[in-house]
Residue, then its C-alpha position, 0 to 999 in steps of 0.5 A: m871196407q870195414w864191416g862188422t862180423i859175427v863173433s864165434r865165442s861163448v855167449p848166451a844162447g840166442i845172442t849174435m854179437i857184432v864187433g869190428g872186423m873185415a869182410d869184403i862184401a859189396p854194400a847194397p843201397v841203404r837209406v835211413h829215412a827221417a823227417g825234420r832237419c837232416g844231413l849226412a852223418k858221415s861220408p857214405e860208402p860207394g853204393m850206400e846212401i846214408t841219411t840221418m837226423d842232424d837234429r833229433g829234437a823233433l822226435t817225440t821221444e826227445h821232447r820235454n815232458p811238461k809234467s816233469e819240468r820240476l823233476d829235480r825239485m820233487s820229493v821221492v814220493e812226488a817223483f814216484n807218483l809222476v813216473n808211475s802215472e806216466d808208466a800207466t799210459i804205456t798200455s794204451a799206446i800199445a793197444a793203439a798198435r794192436d793190428e800191427i803187432c798182430q800182423a807181426v805175430e802172424l809173420v813170426v808164426a809162419a816163420f816158425r812153422a816153416g823152420g825159420r827164425l825170428i831175429y831181433v836187431g837193435a843197439g843200446t837198450s833196444g838191442r839188449l831187450g831183443v837179446l833178453d827176449a831171445t835168451e828167455c825163449p829156450p828155457t820157457f818154451l824149450a825152443n832151439a837157441s837158433m829159433v829166436e836170436g838177438v843181434l846186438a851192435g857193439g859186441f858182447e861188451a855192449l850187454t853191460r855197458s854203452v859202446e859209443g858209435a856202434e849204432d852209427n854204421p848201417e853197413d854193419g847192420a847189413a853185414a850182420m844179415d849177410e853173415r847170418a844168411v838171412g833168407p825167405a824163411d826168416v823174420v827180422f825184427a828191428i827195434t829202435t825206440g827213436g826210429t833213426t838208428p843207422f845200424v838197424h836201418g841197414a840191417i832191415r833193408r838188407a834183410g828185405q833184399r835177401g827175401a826175409k819178412t821184416v818188422f820195424l818197432a819204434c816209439v815215434p810216429t811214421e810222420q817223423v821217421a819212415d821205414d821200409a819194413d813189411v810191418s811197421i809197429r809204432v808205439v808212441t809213448g810220448p816224452e819221457v819223465l827224464t828227457g830223452s831217456t828212452r830206457m823208461k816208457a819207450g823201453s818198457a813198451t818195447k819189452m811188453v811188445l816183445n813179450m807179446v810177440t814171442t809168447i803168442a807166437m809160441v802158443q800158436i805153434g803148440k808150445v802151450y796147453r791151455n795157459l800152461m808152460v808145457d814145453v818148459n825146460t825142466a833140465g834147466n834148474a830145480k825151479l823148472v823141475d818143480r814147475g813141470a811136475r806141478i803142471v803134470q799134477t794139474v792136468t792129470g790129477r796125480s799126486p805130487e809124488a806120482s807126477r814127479t815119477l811120471l815126469e822122470a819116466a818121460g825124460g823130463h818132457v812135460k808134454t810127453a808125460l801128459v800123453m803117456h798118462a792120457r793115452r796110457v802109452d810108453l815113452s816112445t809111443a807118446g813121442q811119436l803121437l806128438r810128432e804126428v800132431d806137430g806138438q799140439v798136445g791138446r789135440l791128443i789129450e782132449t780127443h782122448d777125453r772126448d773118446d772116453 
């Protein structure tokens, strides 16, 4: 049986690429649920039941938007106003899914605290957005590259151009979970704006079988496409200005949800003090060195020069610099204090301030 395999090559941190390969792994039953007129997209492999939509026209993401029926006749300004007004509806759609998004955040926080991973799975635009969010976590939060990962159907090539057919095989998604040794400590976060992507459904079903917590994000209601996830997030953004182009409202909504999930989760595990990026990777570039020094200056009240000097003495680690200042200790002692409070730097700084 042809299965996808994980490629071992130089790719950006947080990205797992899926390409064609060989792996003799017995498939587990996977069903992709969908409402409306359905049929078999391909002959199912033994033990794997695959049901996909023959006609996706019933999905809200595929409906025509009556406001844009004259899109090709509009002036640039008219088209701008329409797109902008449609984009303004995204935040209310996200707000309607607040409870489910918060549940997903809680799962991710628990995974991080247990040493587990957040693993995004998607194809096309949805998969690229997962890769983007995963890639941004290490420099923003000094997170290990394996802490948040992106699994993208179609391989490295799919980052920059469409790879046709990469999303059509649920067994490839299932194999990706096996190859990543997904387990009970992990959260697998499926992203599929239209909700029907077989690769994603195969991945999330296998992840659940392996004991992982699962989250499913789609921009269509559950009445149209069901899922088997522990948490199902439905941000129903409605018809696009350009019919079926889910890189627009649905894509923007997806990016906003992923931003919320990782940012709030990182805050909860101590990667942020107040609203400051205290775990920023100052080794990344000059901009991040400057940001780190300004954070030290803001919290300590030191001069810009003294803040940079303190940051250098702390090995470029903002949290350590703040503890060295607040507790008047050396680098080694500051590091030990941070380990004792699981990196919650506010507990050290604010406790010290109250003691003073």
